[in-house]
Residue, then its C-alpha position, 0 to 999 in steps of 0.5 A: m759224901k760229906l754233910k757239907q757237900i750235900l748242904l752245898i748242893v741243896a743250896v745251889s739247886a734252890a738258888s738256881a730254881i729261884g733265879s730261873v723263876i725270877v728271870y722268866s717272869k722278867l723276860a716273858p710275862g706274856k699270857n700266863t702272867a696276865l692270866i694270873q693277875a686277872t684271876q687274882e683280880g677276879k677277872v678272866p680274859a673273855n677268850y680264855a677257855g677256862f672253867y674257873d666258875n666250876i671250882t669256886d664252890g670248893g670243888e665238891p662232887v656232884d651228888f646223884t643220890k637225891a635225884s635217883s631216890a626221887a626218880v626210881p619210884a616213878v620208873v616202872h618195869i613193863k612186860t608184854k606177852i603175845p600168845a602162841k598162834k597159828v600163822s599162814n605160810n601161804l603155800g596153797r594146795r599142791n597136789s591130790v596127796d595133800d588133799f588126802f592128808e587134809r581130809f584127815f588132819g585139817d584143811d590147813i595142815f600145809n598152810q599153817r605153822i605155830q608161832p610160839e608165845q613171845r615175851a618181852s620187857g622194857s621200861g616206862v615213866i609215870i607222868s601223872e599221879d593217876g597212872y599215865i605212863v610214857t614208854n617206847n612204841h617198840v616196847i609194847s609192839d606186837g612186832g608189826e603195827g599192832v600192840a602186844d595182847e597183854i601188857t603188865v606194869t610193875l612198880s619199884n615196890k613190886k606192885t603190879y598192874k594191868a595196863r591199857v594202851i591210850g595211844k602210840d606214835a611210830s614216827s617218834d617211837l612213843a606210846v602212852l599207857k594207863i594203869d588204874g591207880s591214885n597218888l602214884p609217884f611221878l616225874l616232873y618234866g624238865n626242859s630238854d632245850n636247856v640240856k647242855l653238852g657235858q652235863w651230868v644225866l642219869a639213865i633209869g630203867y630195867p635192863l637185861t631183866l634186872e631190877t631198877t638200875v641207875t647209871a650216870g653219864i654226860v650229854s655227849a651230843k644233841g640233835r642226833s639222827i641215827g635212822v632207827n625210827s625209819r624201821q617202823s615209820n615212813t615219816p620218822i622223827e629223830s633228834f636224840i640226846q646222845t649220852d654215855a650213860a650205860v643203857n642196855q636192852g630193857n632200858s627202852g622207855g625208861a627215864l633220862i633225868n638231870t641231877d635235879g631229878q627232872l625228866v629230860g628224855i625217854n631212853s630209846a636206842i643204843y649204839a650196839p654193833t655187838g647187840t649190847y651197849a657199846g658206849y653211846s645211848f640215845a634219848i628222845p628229848v622231853n620237849i618232843v615227848k610232852k607234845i606227843v604225849n599230850d596229843l595221844i592222851q587228848y586225841g588218841d593220835v598225834k596232831r602233827g603239823f606239816i610244812g609241806i615240802s619234799y626233800p631228798s631222803n638220802e643225806s649225801e644226795n641232799e648235801r650234793l644238791v645244797k652245795q650245787t645251789g652255792v649255799a656258803d657252808g653247804q648246810g641245809v635241806y634242799v626243797l625238791a617239791v612244794p605242793t601249791d596247797g601246802a603250808a610252805g607253798q602258800a608262804g612263798i617257798k619254792k622248789g630249789d630253795v634251801i631251808t637252813k633254819v626252823n624256828g631259829n634253829p639250824v637244820s642240815t637234814g630232813l630228819e633234823m627239820s622234822a624234829q624241829v616241827a614235831s613240837f608244834k601242831p597244825g595252826d602254829q606259826l613258825p619262822i622258816t629261814y631259806v636261801r634262794n639265789n644266794k640270798e637269805y629270806t625268812a617266811s612265816v609258815i602256818l603249819k597244816e594238818s597235811a603236807g598238801k597234794v600227796d600225789e605231787l610229793a610222791a611223784t617227786t620223791i619216788g621219781e628222784t629214787l627211780g630217776a624218772d618223771l612219773e604221774t598217776l595215769d588219767k582215769r579216762k586213759a586207764t579205761q581206754y587201755g583196759i586197766e584199773g589204773g597205774v603210773l605213767v613213766r613220762k621220762i627216764k633220766a640218764g644215769g637213773a635207776f630206770s635207765k639201767t633197765r630195758m624200760q621205755e618211756g610211756f610204760v604204764i606200771t600196774s604192779v610192784n612186786d606183784t602188788d597191784i597199784t593204781k596211783i603213785e602213792q600206792m607205788a611209793a608204799a610198795i617200794r618202801n615195803a620191798r625186801g632186800g632192795s629187789v623190786y619188780f615193775e610190771g605193766i603195759y605199753p599202750e601201743a601193745p595192748g594185751a602184752v604184759y612186761r616185767y622189769p626187775l631192779i635192785l635199788a641201792d641202799e640209802 
């Protein structure tokens, strides 16, 4: 191809491009032209989903080095040890041959086994220069309600201390330790209410028995509840900060910090269908941490404020009941019961109301509601917004040290699960029936769990899974402790004295 032809093609192409831009700008000025003009004048339409404010600083990358170097010395490695011990199998003596062997080898040869020594590791955060450390309850647990026999804390400078437990709270999965030291590095509290979606955060801890590890991610959600704390508490509190910062086993109890190096959360759980990190991690917001930690240090226990209501433990059932009331968006917490001596009852909240906000923050589940209350103590006054007959009200509720009459709440909650109206048997009638006590089944509801057994109304439950009960709170606890959802109810009918009846039931998982 000749040079003149090439130049001619280039000239025609350039003229066409320039002409297209001119024609388009004349015929379709529209939103793009308006946006260009507005940004040139320093103005952006209020409804435009832009991010121009973020690039006016020259677009420099976020620097994590200062926050990391400030926080790493205050994050510690926690190691626990539970010595080997004998554990009973509860087999009992079986025959005379067993007795023969027991004479020579000890009384408990058939009843005991050796549980090997157990070691575990996690992370923690120093929050004061004199050695107070916050971590997860499950990090220092002995696997039950107790704590590990031996707890050691190692700083990033390799110095090791023996630690003692100041207090722990299974509901929030937090614990406070103390080591003897002075002038220790510590982290400053941030404000988790100010944490925003998309914000950079850093997770610092000791995962997989590695040395101090820093990972970065963004806040991907707030106010998450995943049901993990219900494994160790009957009154779980969850309002996690969800991030995509990589967290693995051993990170539990470690720090989640912002880019200013401030503590905004305590890493607590991961989403791990395979047992290792799968993209999401969850941290306890520091505003909840502050309240729990202060209580544990000051009192050795948590001074928890109670609204005093019962609500459905099953989220889908709660949603169904809320929608039945006609609440416009179907969001809120359905009130199943309100003890007359509880905080909510005295503030005018009634059964059938739907709580939509606590302290101005929207709630749609019982766990979200509990998390909002967790930052407050008995005596604090909270505005509670609720809907009744399609009208919205706000009550000023003064939190109490207890939920109110436990029997009233337990009867409603367990009755909902079992599909029955229940009540603790009157002491006079218990004496008349020749029993110490029990739970009376007043009414069995059609379609409920009890309606699927042969149990009849008027039955008095005296034991659950071979655990004797005399009142409804004990029955509730026995059902919660049932393994595999299989429950056996044993009891009597007053009109048939001397006969004991047993009804098996498999409760569906919630």
